[in-house]
C-alpha positions as CSV (number, residue, x, y, z in Angstrom):
1,X,14.1,-15.5,0.6
2,X,15.8,-13.4,2.8
3,X,17.8,-10.0,3.4
4,X,21.3,-10.4,2.5
5,X,21.6,-8.2,6.4
6,X,19.4,-10.7,7.2
7,X,21.4,-13.7,6.4
8,X,24.5,-12.3,7.8
9,X,23.9,-10.7,11.0
10,X,20.3,-13.1,11.7
11,X,18.6,-9.7,12.8
12,X,16.8,-6.6,11.0
13,X,17.4,-4.0,9.1
14,X,16.9,-0.5,9.3
15,X,13.8,-0.4,6.6
16,X,13.0,-4.4,7.8
17,X,9.0,-4.2,7.2
18,X,9.2,-1.9,4.8
19,X,7.4,-3.4,2.0
20,X,4.8,-4.5,4.5
21,X,4.4,-1.0,5.8
22,X,4.0,0.7,2.2
23,X,1.5,-2.3,1.7
24,X,-1.0,-1.4,4.9
25,X,-0.3,2.5,3.9
26,X,-1.9,1.5,-0.1
27,X,-5.2,0.0,2.2
28,X,-5.2,2.8,4.7
29,X,-3.6,1.1,7.7
30,X,-1.0,3.7,9.4
31,X,-1.6,2.3,12.9
32,X,0.2,-1.3,11.1
33,X,2.6,0.4,9.0
34,X,3.7,2.0,11.9
35,X,4.2,-0.7,14.3
36,X,6.3,-2.3,11.2
37,X,8.8,-0.2,9.9
38,X,8.1,4.5,10.8
39,X,10.9,5.4,8.4
40,X,8.6,3.6,6.0
41,X,5.8,5.9,6.7
42,X,7.8,9.3,6.9
43,X,9.2,8.0,3.7
44,X,5.9,8.0,1.9
45,X,4.7,10.8,3.5
46,X,6.8,12.6,2.0
47,X,7.5,11.4,-1.8
48,X,3.4,12.0,-1.1
49,X,4.6,16.0,0.0
50,X,7.2,16.1,-3.2
51,X,4.8,14.5,-5.9
52,X,1.7,17.3,-4.9
53,X,4.9,19.9,-5.1
54,X,5.8,18.9,-7.8
55,X,1.8,18.1,-9.9
56,X,1.7,22.3,-8.5
57,X,4.6,23.9,-9.7
58,X,7.4,21.8,-11.4
59,X,9.8,24.8,-11.1
60,X,10.5,25.5,-7.7
61,X,9.9,22.0,-6.5
62,X,12.6,21.1,-8.9
63,X,15.1,23.8,-7.7
64,X,14.5,22.7,-4.5
65,X,14.8,19.8,-4.9
66,X,18.0,19.8,-6.4
67,X,18.9,21.9,-3.7
68,X,18.3,19.5,-1.3
69,X,18.2,15.9,-1.8
70,X,21.4,14.7,-0.8
71,X,20.4,16.8,2.6
72,X,17.5,14.6,1.7
73,X,19.6,12.2,1.7
74,X,22.0,12.2,4.6
75,X,18.8,13.1,7.1
76,X,16.6,10.4,5.5
77,X,20.1,8.0,6.1
78,X,20.5,8.9,10.1
79,X,16.3,8.8,10.6
80,X,16.4,5.3,9.1
81,X,18.8,3.7,10.9
82,X,17.8,6.1,14.5
83,X,14.2,5.1,14.4
84,X,16.3,1.2,13.5
85,X,18.7,1.5,16.6
86,X,15.4,2.9,18.9
87,X,13.1,-0.5,17.6
88,X,16.9,-2.6,18.9
89,X,17.0,-1.2,21.9
90,X,13.2,-2.0,23.0
91,X,12.9,-4.3,21.4
92,X,10.4,-4.4,18.8
93,X,12.7,-6.0,16.4
94,X,15.7,-9.4,16.7
95,X,19.3,-7.8,17.2
96,X,21.6,-9.2,15.4
97,X,23.9,-12.1,16.6
């Protein structure tokens, strides 16, 4: 089953390959994960660091997260779109119709 973006445009969305990239990371295939979706690799790294920080110093981590979560969201959206544009430009993924 294709995602709604792929059905509407014929191209791959910024998140395409994300689930397969996470599966590759879990199987310790970092190069494969990077090839599938570099952004997913970065998001997994961020989540791992945040989870470790929450476990080690929950008050400091949550205070930081409550203050900066919107900026992280905006930065990750911008990064996902930039990576998507590079992947489209290099032919790593097909262009939308």
